[in-house]
N, C-alpha and C positions, 0 to 999 in steps of 0.2 A: 532455519532462516532468520529467526529472531536474532541469534548471535551473530550472523553475518551482517544484518542490518546495524546492529549495535557497533560491530567493529569497523564498519565503514561511516560511522557517524551519521546514519540515516534512519535511526529507529523513530525519531521525531515525526517522521512522515506518516507513520501507522499509529502512533500513540498520541499525536496531535500536540506534542510538546513543541513542534515547529508550526507556528501559525501560518494559516493560509491568507496570504495577502489579498486584498480586493483586486478585482480584475483591472482596475485603472491604476494600480500602484505599480511603479516601475519595477518593483522586485517580483511581481508576479510572473513575469517571463522566466526569470531564473528559478523561482519555486517550481513552476510548471515542468521546465527541463528536468530538474532533479527528481520530481515525482515521477515523471515518466520513466527515468532510468530505474527508480525503484519498483514501478509496475512491471518493467520488462523482466527485472530480476525475479520478481514473484512468479510470473507466467512462465518463465523458464525453468522455475523448480517444480512446476506442476506436470502431471500427465497431461497429454493433448486433450484428452476427453474432459478432464476437469478444467483445464485452461479455457477450452471452448465455451464452457458453461459460465465463465466469469469474465470473459473479455469485453463484455459491454459495460463494466464499470468505469466511472470517470476519474478515479483517483486511487492511489495505493491504499489509503485509509479505507475506502469503501471496498475494495478487493479483500483487505485483510478481514474486515468484520464480516463480510459475506462468507469467507472460508471458515472463519471462527465459529459462526452460526451453524454452518453445515456439519463441521467436524468436531466441535468441541464435545468432549466426553465428561465435562466437570459437572459437578451437582450444584451449580450456581443457584442462589435463591435471592 
């Protein structure tokens, strides 16, 4: 999924290199639309059981972090 997001120039939605505009900012609507697309891509890449457990998140970044926390096997310190 990481490579797909990078290829579609959407990686910034999960690594926060694309800033989240304030809700009053005219760009927020556009950002929200793109973020919803990324959320749907993430959800569609998951099994239905896992998708049901993370569908409550409010952004693609939040979903990415939730999945990373659950499934990361790294030895991060």
